[in-house]
C-alpha positions as CSV (number, residue, x, y, z in Angstrom):
1,X,-4.6,-39.4,25.0
2,X,-3.7,-35.6,25.3
3,X,-0.4,-34.0,24.4
4,X,0.4,-33.7,28.1
5,X,-0.3,-37.4,28.6
6,X,2.2,-38.1,25.8
7,X,4.8,-35.8,27.3
8,X,4.3,-37.3,30.7
9,X,4.8,-40.8,29.3
10,X,7.9,-39.8,27.3
11,X,9.4,-38.2,30.4
12,X,9.3,-41.6,32.2
13,X,11.1,-43.3,29.3
14,X,14.5,-44.5,30.5
15,X,16.5,-43.3,27.4
16,X,14.9,-39.8,27.2
17,X,17.4,-37.0,27.7
18,X,16.5,-33.6,28.8
19,X,17.7,-32.2,25.4
20,X,15.4,-34.5,23.4
21,X,12.5,-33.7,25.7
22,X,12.9,-30.0,25.3
23,X,13.4,-30.4,21.6
24,X,10.1,-32.3,21.3
25,X,8.3,-29.7,23.4
26,X,9.7,-26.8,21.3
27,X,8.6,-28.6,18.1
28,X,5.1,-28.9,19.5
29,X,4.9,-25.3,20.5
30,X,6.2,-23.9,17.2
31,X,3.8,-26.1,15.2
32,X,0.9,-24.5,17.1
33,X,2.2,-20.9,16.9
34,X,1.3,-20.1,13.2
35,X,-2.5,-20.7,13.5
36,X,-2.6,-18.8,16.8
37,X,-0.7,-15.7,15.6
38,X,-1.9,-15.5,12.0
39,X,-4.6,-13.0,13.0
40,X,-2.4,-10.7,14.8
41,X,-1.1,-7.9,12.5
42,X,-2.5,-9.6,9.4
43,X,-4.5,-7.7,6.8
44,X,-5.5,-7.2,3.2
45,X,-5.1,-3.7,1.8
46,X,-6.2,-2.3,-1.6
47,X,-4.9,0.9,-3.2
48,X,-5.1,2.4,-6.7
49,X,-2.6,4.7,-8.4
50,X,-5.4,7.1,-9.6
51,X,-8.8,7.8,-8.1
52,X,-10.1,9.8,-11.1
53,X,-9.8,8.7,-14.7
54,X,-11.6,8.9,-18.0
55,X,-13.2,6.0,-19.9
56,X,-10.0,5.8,-22.1
57,X,-7.6,5.6,-19.2
58,X,-6.5,2.8,-16.8
59,X,-5.7,2.5,-13.2
60,X,-3.4,0.1,-11.4
61,X,-4.9,-1.6,-8.3
62,X,-2.5,-3.1,-5.8
63,X,-3.7,-5.7,-3.3
64,X,-1.3,-6.5,-0.4
65,X,-1.9,-9.5,1.8
66,X,0.3,-9.3,4.9
67,X,0.2,-12.2,7.3
68,X,2.3,-12.5,10.5
69,X,3.3,-15.9,11.8
70,X,2.5,-17.7,8.6
71,X,4.8,-19.3,6.0
72,X,2.4,-20.9,3.6
73,X,0.7,-19.5,0.6
74,X,-2.2,-17.0,0.9
75,X,-4.6,-15.8,-1.8
76,X,-7.6,-13.6,-2.3
77,X,-11.0,-14.1,-4.0
78,X,-11.3,-11.4,-6.6
79,X,-14.5,-9.3,-6.8
80,X,-16.7,-9.7,-9.9
81,X,-14.8,-7.3,-12.1
82,X,-17.5,-7.0,-14.8
83,X,-20.3,-6.3,-12.3
84,X,-18.0,-3.7,-10.7
85,X,-17.6,-1.9,-14.0
86,X,-14.0,-3.0,-14.8
87,X,-12.1,-5.0,-17.4
88,X,-8.8,-6.6,-16.3
89,X,-6.1,-5.9,-18.8
90,X,-3.3,-7.7,-16.9
91,X,-2.5,-9.4,-13.6
92,X,0.8,-10.0,-11.7
93,X,1.7,-11.4,-8.4
94,X,4.8,-11.6,-6.1
95,X,5.4,-13.3,-2.8
96,X,7.8,-12.4,0.0
97,X,8.6,-14.6,3.0
98,X,10.6,-13.1,5.9
99,X,12.1,-14.5,9.1
100,X,13.1,-11.7,11.4
101,X,14.2,-12.5,15.0
102,X,12.4,-15.9,14.7
103,X,9.1,-14.3,13.6
104,X,7.7,-15.4,10.2
105,X,5.8,-13.1,8.0
106,X,4.3,-13.5,4.5
107,X,3.5,-10.8,2.1
108,X,1.7,-11.4,-1.2
109,X,1.2,-8.5,-3.6
110,X,-1.2,-8.8,-6.5
111,X,-1.3,-6.0,-9.2
112,X,-4.2,-5.5,-11.6
113,X,-4.3,-3.1,-14.6
114,X,-7.9,-2.1,-14.8
115,X,-9.9,-0.3,-17.6
116,X,-13.4,1.0,-16.8
117,X,-16.3,-0.2,-18.9
118,X,-18.7,2.5,-17.8
119,X,-18.8,6.0,-16.3
120,X,-19.6,6.7,-12.7
121,X,-18.1,6.0,-9.3
122,X,-16.7,2.5,-9.6
123,X,-15.4,0.4,-6.7
124,X,-12.3,-1.8,-6.5
125,X,-12.7,-4.4,-3.8
126,X,-13.3,-5.8,-1.3
127,X,-11.1,-8.8,-1.7
128,X,-11.8,-11.8,0.6
129,X,-8.9,-13.9,1.9
130,X,-8.4,-17.6,1.0
131,X,-6.0,-20.2,2.3
132,X,-4.0,-18.8,5.3
133,X,-5.7,-15.4,4.7
134,X,-9.2,-16.9,5.2
135,X,-11.4,-14.7,7.4
136,X,-9.7,-11.5,6.3
137,X,-11.3,-8.9,4.0
138,X,-9.9,-5.8,2.4
139,X,-11.0,-2.2,2.2
140,X,-12.7,-0.9,-1.0
141,X,-11.5,2.1,-3.1
142,X,-13.7,4.3,-5.2
143,X,-12.6,5.6,-8.6
144,X,-14.4,8.3,-10.4
145,X,-14.8,7.6,-14.1
146,X,-15.8,10.4,-16.5
147,X,-15.9,11.1,-20.3
148,X,-13.0,13.4,-20.2
149,X,-9.6,13.0,-18.4
150,X,-9.5,14.8,-15.1
151,X,-7.4,17.9,-14.8
152,X,-3.8,17.4,-13.9
């Protein structure tokens, strides 16, 4: 039996009021909305605080997961740090959930303090979405690592 068949059967029930019928219909529509609108305006974005460092310096990478129409937790799969030439010194995470004009949005920010383990042009990212962020992928950022600190 489809949702429309259920609604039709409910509309013929003798004790059903218009308000309860509309409430049920609204509940059905809002429960479908998150999965349909999650892709619109959703993204994962990576940025670093410095794009040129020495082997003795660190850089901070910030990964922002922004999802529209979603109110449940999202996460990312981290790249293979060691294979990418990085050592992770610390990790932190914050989550923000907003309801503005009836629209839900979720923003998860993950911050990594990274130290290079080799010279060259190293890459941060891409990060792959998990949970409600599944199907999304971030950009990648290149960081040039040298023996000596770059000029200021």
